[in-house]
N, C-alpha and C positions, 0 to 999 in steps of 0.2 A: 504494500500500500504506500509506503513512504517513497518508493521509486516512482510510482504512478503519479504521486502528488508533487514530486520534486523537492521533498523535504527530508531531513535526516530522521532516522528511526527514533532518536532521542526527542526530537520535536514532537513527533507523533505520539510518543509515550507521554510526554508532558501534557499534551492536549487531552489525552484520554484520562490521565490522572486528575487533571483539573475538573473535567466533566464528572468523573465518579465522585470526587470529593464534594462537589456542589450538590450532587444527588443525595449523598449520605447526610449532608447537613440539612437538606430539606426534609428528610425523613425523621430527624431528631425531635422536632417539635411540630405538633399538629395545630393548625389555626382553628380558632373557635367558631367563627361564623362564616356564612357563605361568601361575603365580600372578601374576607381574608383568604379563603380557599381560592377564589377566582384570581386574586392578586398573585398568589403563589404559583398557580397554574400558568399565568401569563409570564411571570418571571422565568419559570422553567422553559417555556416555549421560546422566550427571547434568548436564553442561553443556548438552546439548541440551534436557533437560527444564526446566532453570532458564530458558533463553532462551524456550522456549515459554510457560512460566508468566508471564514478564514481558510477553510480547506479549498473552497472554490477559487479564492484569490491566489493561493499557492499553486493550484493546478493551472490557472490561466497564466501565471508568471512562467511556469515551466514550459507551457506550450508556446508562449510567445518567444521564448529563448532570449530574454533580455531586451526584446524589441517591443515596447508598449504600443499597442494598437497597430501592429504590423500591417502594412499596406499590402493589399492583394493586387495582382495584375488584373486590369479590366478584361472582361470576356469579350471576344470578338462578336 
């Protein structure tokens, strides 16, 4: 996976560990009311989306090969 994303295995492991630690912390205390539950659900979703964004950015950077917004030749 790290090769596919163009990052080191250590970086990938750090991302996984951070994600798991956040998940465990979220399970440690249970919110009392529905509003707090929704807030926690949204925070968890935001964390997932941020992690996905970081992975996609790393993949894009690897695919572009250091050429941001690499230009393609126009088709005839």
